[in-house]
N, C-alpha and C positions, 0 to 999 in steps of 0.2 A: 504494500499499499504506499502511496505517495500523496503528498499534499502540496498544492501550489496556490500561492496568494498573489493576486494582481488587482489592478483598479476595478476590474469587472467583477471581482468576488473571489470566493474560495472554491477551489476545485480539488476534489478528493478522487484519486484513482485507485481502484481496488479490483481484485478478482477472487472468485470462489476457488476453493480447493478442489483439485482433481481427485477422483477415486472415492469421494464421499457419496454414498447413495442418496438419491433424491426421489421424492414421492411424485408419481404421475398425477397431473392435474385432472385426468379423466377418471381413472380407476383407483388411484391411491397406492398402487404397487410400487415398491422401491426398485430403482434401476440405477446402475452406474455405467451403462453403455453409452459413451459420449458420441454424439453426432457431430457437433461443431461448437463454436463459441461466437457470441456477439456481445456488443457493448450496449448497456442500457444507461441512458442519461436521466438521472433523477434529480429533482429539485427538493431541497430540504429547508428547514427553518433557518433564518439568518444567524450568523455568528458575528457578534460584535458589530451588528448593523450591516454586515456584508452578505450578499446572496451566496448561498452554498449550493454547489452542484456536485453530484456524485457520478463519476464515470465507472460503472460497475460491469466487469466482464463476467458474464454468466454462461453456463453450459446449456446447450440443447441436447437432450438425450433421447435415445430410443426407448419406447415402452416395450418391455419384455413380455407383456401380456398380449397374446395373439388375439384375444377376444375384445380387447379395448379398441374403440373406434379411433383413438389417437395413435398415430404412428410415432410422432416425436412430440416432445414437450419441453418447455423452458423451466429450469429450476427456479424456485421462489425462495427468498431469504426471509425468514420470519422476523417481523418488526422492521423490515427495510423495504421490501418490495411487495406489491400487490398486482395481480394480473390486470393488464390493460391500464395501468396507472403509472403516470410519469411524475408523481409526487410521493414522497415518503408518507407512511401513515400519520406521523406526527404533524407534518405540514397539512395533510388532508384534513385532519381533525381541526386544525387552526382555521383553515378556510371555511369549513362547515360551521364552526361556532361563530365566527365573525359574520357569516352570511345570516345565521339565525338571529343574531342580535341586531345587526345594522342593515340587513337586506342587501340589495344589489349595489346601488350607487354609493351609499354610505360604507358598505363593506369594502368596495373596491378602493375607496379613498383611505380607509383605515389600513388595508393591506399595503397600499403604496407607502404609507408612513413607515411600515415595517420592512420596506424595500422588497415587497413581493408584488410583482406586476401581474395583475389579473383584471380583465374587464368586468363591468357590472353584469353582463350577460353570463359570463363564466361563473361568477359567484352565485347568481340565481340558479343556474343549471345544476351546480354542485349542491345547492341547498335543496332543490326539489328531488335530488337523488337520495337524500337521507331518508331512510325508512322511518315511518312513524312508530312510536312504541306500541307494543301489543295492547289492544283495548280490552280491559277487564271490566265486566259489567259491575257497576257500583251497587251497593245496597241502598244508599241514599243518593238520589239524583236531583240535581238542580237544573231547572229549565227557565230560561229567560230570553227576551228578544233584545236586539240592539239595532241602531240605525246603521245600515250599510252604506247607503248613499241616497241623497234626495229623499223620496218617499218610499224607498225600498228598505225593508227590514230583514234581518237575519235571525237565526235561532242558535243559541249557544247552550251546550250541555256540559255540566261540570259535575265531577265526583265530589259530593259535599264532605266525604270522609277524608280523602287525601288532598282536597282542595286543588286538584289538577283538572284542566279542561280536557274533555273527551273528544269533542268534534264540534263543528259548526257548519251551517249551510245557509243558503239564501232562501228567504221566505219564512213564514211562520204559520203554515197551514197544519191542520190537525192530522191529515193523512200521512204526511211525511214523518211526523213524530210517532204516530202509531206504528208505522212500518219499522222505524228504528227500534222501538221497544219490543216488537215481535221478534226482530232479528237478534236482540240481546236480552233474553229473558233473565229474570232474577232481581229486578228492581222492586224493593219493598216499600220505600218511601219516596215520594216525588214532591219537591218543593217548587212552587210556581207563584205567579201573581194571580190576580183575579180574572185573567183572560179566559173567555169562553172557549177560544180556539185550543189552548193548551189543556183545558179541562177535558174537552172532548177527545183530544189526541191521547192523553194518558188513560182515559177510560177505555178507549178502543184498543190500545196497545198493551196496557198492563192493568186489567180490571181489578186485580187483587191488590194493587199497590195502594198505600194510604196517601191520599193527596193532602198537602199542607198549603194553605193560603198564607203567603208571607206576611209577617207582622208589619214590616215597613210599608208594604203596599196597602195594607188595611188602614194604617194610620194616615198614609198619604191621601187615600181616597176620602177619608173623613175630613182631613184638613181642607181639601178642595171644596167640599160641600160647605164647610164653615165660612170659607172666603166668599162663596156664592151668596150665603145668607147675609154676610156683612155688606156685600155690594148692593143687595136688595134693600138694605136698611141704612144706606149711606147717610140719609138725613139725620140719623141718631148719633152719628160719630162725633159731631161737635160737642155733644154732652160730656165727652171725656175731658174737656178743657176745664180748668179751674174757673170759678165765677169771676175772679178778678181779671184773668187773661181773656175772658169771653166778653166782658163789658167794655173794657177800655178801647180796643181797636175796632169796635162795631162799625162806626162810619166808614173807616178805611176798608173794612171787609165788604161792606155793602157796595162801596164804589168799585172795588176789585171784582165783585160778583157781577155788577152791571157791565163792566168792561169785558168780562169773560163771556157774557152772553152775546156781545156784539162782535166777538173775535171770529176769525175765519174757522178756527177749530170748532167753535160752538155752532156756527152755521152748517158746517159739514156734518157734525154729529146729529143735529136736528133733522137735516135732510135725509140722512140714512135711516134714522129712527122712524120717520114718517113713511119712507118707502117700504121698509121691512114690515112695519106694522100693517100697512095697507095690503100687502101681498099675503102675509100669513093669516090675516083675519078672514080671507076667503077660503081657508082650508088647505092651501097649497103646502107641500112639504118644504122643509128647510133646504133640501138639496136643490129643488127646482128654483127656489128663490135665490139661492147662491149663484146658480148658473145664469139666471137672468140679470142679476145686478153685478156679476163679476166679482163676488166676494167669497171669502172662505166660509165653509159651513159653520165653523165655530163662531165666526163674527156674526153671522146671521142669527145663530142661537143666542148670542149675548144681547143683541138688539131686540130679539123677540121676547126674551124673559124680562127685559127692563120695563118698568112702569112709566118712566119719564126719560127724556133724552139726557137729562142732567146725570143720570146714574151711569151712563156709559162714557161720559166726557172725562177725559183725563185732566186733572188739575195739578200740574207740577208744583210742588211746594217751593217756597223760597229757600235756596240753599244758604247755609251759613257762610259768612264771608270773613276774611281776615281783618276787614275794616270794622266789624261790629264793635270791638272793644273801644274804638276811638270815635264813635258817633257822638257821644256827649261832648267831647272836646271840639269836634267840628261845629256842633251847634253853638257852643260857647264862643268860639272864634268868629263865627258868622255874626252872632249878635254884637260882638265887639267892633264889627265893621270890616273884617278881613274877608274879602270876597274873591280873592285870587286863588284858583285851584292849584296853581303851581306852587305858590308860597305855602299854602296849607299842606300840600304833599311834602314839601321840604321840612316843615315843622313836625309832621307825623313821623318822618324818617328818623328825626333826632329822638323820638319817643319809642322807637323800636319797630315801626311799621315797615314791613318788607314788600308790600304790594306795589302795583304799578300806579303811575300817575293817572291813567285813564279811569281806574276804579274810583279815585277821589273825585275826579271831574264828573263822573256819572252820579256819585252820591250827592253832590251839592246842586245838581241840576234841579231837583224839586224846590230847593230853597230859592232859586232865581225866579221861579214862577209863583212864589208865595205859598208853596205847599210845605207841609212838614217833611222831615227826613223819613225815608223808607226804613223805619226801625224794625229790627227783628221781632217778630211776635209769635206766640205759640200757635201752632197750626193743628187742626184735628187730625187724627190718625187716618191713614188710608185703609181701605178694606183689607188689604193684605196684612198691614200692621195689626189691625184689630183681630184678624184670624190668628196671627202668630201669638198675640197676647193670650187668647183663649186656649190655644193648644199647648202653650208652654206650661210646664209643671210649676205649681205655685212656689215651690222652694227655689226655682231658678229664675223667677221674675225679679227684675231690679226694682229699686224704690220708685223710680219714675212710673213704671207700669203698675205697681201696686197702688199708686196714688190715683191713676187715671181709670183703671179698669173697673173698680167698684162704682164710680160715677156713671160709666157707660152702661154697665149691667143694670144699675138701678133705674136708668131712664128707659131702657129698651127691654121689654119682657121677652121678646123673641131671642135676643142675644143671650139673656140670662138662662133661658131654657136650653139653648144650644150649649152654653158653657157647662151646665149641669150634666147634660148627656155626654159631652166630651170627657168630663172628669170621671164619669162612671165607666166609660170604655177604657180610659187610661188605667183605672184601678184594676180592671180585669187583666190588662196586659201586664201590669206590674206584679200582680199576684199569681199570674198564670192560672187563673180560675175562670172557666167559661160557664159556670153554673148559672150566672145571671144573664147570659146572652139572650135567651128567648124573651125574657121580660124586657130587656133593653131594646130589642128589635120591635116589640109591640109598642113601646113608648115612642120609638122613632117613627113608626108608621102612623101613630095618632098624634104626632107633634103639630100637625097643621103646617109644616114647613116643607115645601116641595122638594128641595135638595135632599133633605133627610128622609123623606118618604121614598124617593127613588133609590137612595142608598139602602134602605131597609129591604126593598124588593130584591135588589141585587145580592145582598148578603144572605137572604133566605134561600135563594136558589143554590147557593154554595155554602150552606150552613155547616155541613160536616167538615169541609176543609177549613172553614173559619175557626171552628172549635179546635181543630188540630193546631192551627197557627197560634192560637192563644195559649193552649195548654201544654204544648210540646216545645222542646228546645230547637226543633228544626226550623231553618229559615233560609232565605235566598241571599244572605249576605255575601257568601262566597261568589255567587254569580255576579253581583254588583261590582266586586273587586276585579273579577276577570273581564267584565265588559269594559271597565276603565283601561285595562291592559290592551284589549282589542283596539280601542280608540287610539291608544298610544302607538301601536304598531301601524295602524292606518296612516297616522300623521307622519311617521317616519318614512313611509313610502309615498307621501304626498297624495294619498287617496287613489293611487293608480293600481293597487294590487287587486288581482282577481280573487275569487273565493278560494280556489285551491291553494294559492300562495299564502293567503291570509290564514287559512286553516293550518297549513304547515308551520308557519312561524309561531302562531299562538300556542299550538300544542308543544312544539319543540322548545320554545324559549322557556316555558314553565318547567319542563323537565331539566333543561340546562341550568336554570337557577337552583333547582332542588339539588342537582348533582354537585354544583360548586358550593352550595350552602352546607352540604353534609361533609365536605372535606375539612379535616382539622387544620387550624392555622398554625404554622410552624413558629415556635417561639424563638426570638433572637438569642444568639449565643453571646 
């Protein structure tokens, strides 16, 4: 063996020993009958940043088994050569691992940093040649969907015990899931969301499996209904303000409300509200109304459920400004006769103000018209904020919420009723006790609130799975984490990956992380 070092890299020249028997690649019989020799050029991992090439002289031997279809064969060196491969096994594993982690273009760039020249297409082809690990039917299966691209969704299956992804495919139809479950019998527990599609798929493919409706999705569905109720009772939300904060800025708020009604957004909301109400009152479906008006079906539903156009109009709150602590000083200097915005800005800078001059100029503009400063004032909560107050555990609410929420609930009986129902369901989740679920569903159905009545009907249809979701420790948390990983892999490939490549990477990268996480870390000497 000889070693040569040049600017092009390190070249190792070696040859195998003669007279040593080698196993036939066809039948496995040992032979030492040499036919000829030839040189195999292998690429290896870099050495001190230099490319390494191995010129290995190997024998071609005759197979002494007359029944073997191979007449001659080339000897293989364990740990160094693989049939039809021009890279050593160590370099091949490196290329595959980099391809799994970074995909094609990113993997090619990473290998170039390691002084290994491979194109992105080669990295992807090597990645797709890696066999997927054998699929073992899990005892606890997690099923969930994810956005593949646009309006197209995919289905991801995860082993909830090992927390490893099993497979994924495009679409979320029941028949495809049923077929997979029939081909892989043995699933005892299936965790899913409240989707009717997955419910039917699991029932058709694994009828004996216990279905579990995920706790997170149950709480998420209830939270959405609470926000719908808060939106329908938007007029009650100002009751959360303190009496002092509600009485002082009343004229300014009335003026702002009148200006808002004359704004372009208000005219647009009023026009859409009237159009949707006129069409839906004739008995037409929301889908046909959406097609005629060129709107999304959910937008049509929002306008159809509203009682007035003010309910659907967005009112952006005044955002806090860095100038707010200096408004009293601005008013004082203006009253003293200093009306130059530039000088006022310089004075505020000496007091620690770091904002732009334009902000000061806009702040004093009302003073020039004889109007008061636009002082920060307490604003009522939005429907989303009110829903978050109601769904947050009482021990986790801050003092601000604990001061506002009782006033709001005392003013609005519907929100108080919603709050009591939410807290009862939260108690069932905390205690993992579904005994009170039937009574809670009856109270939901007789609450007189349309969002809660529809929720009660949906939960009754899936009541057995809901009970399992409340009382058992099984959930779809593993699926949510894996879906986050799927989105990460898609972003790394700029969304151009097809389903086979995405499936390959998602499954292999999870096993790769597990493999390297199980390796012990060598302690420094």
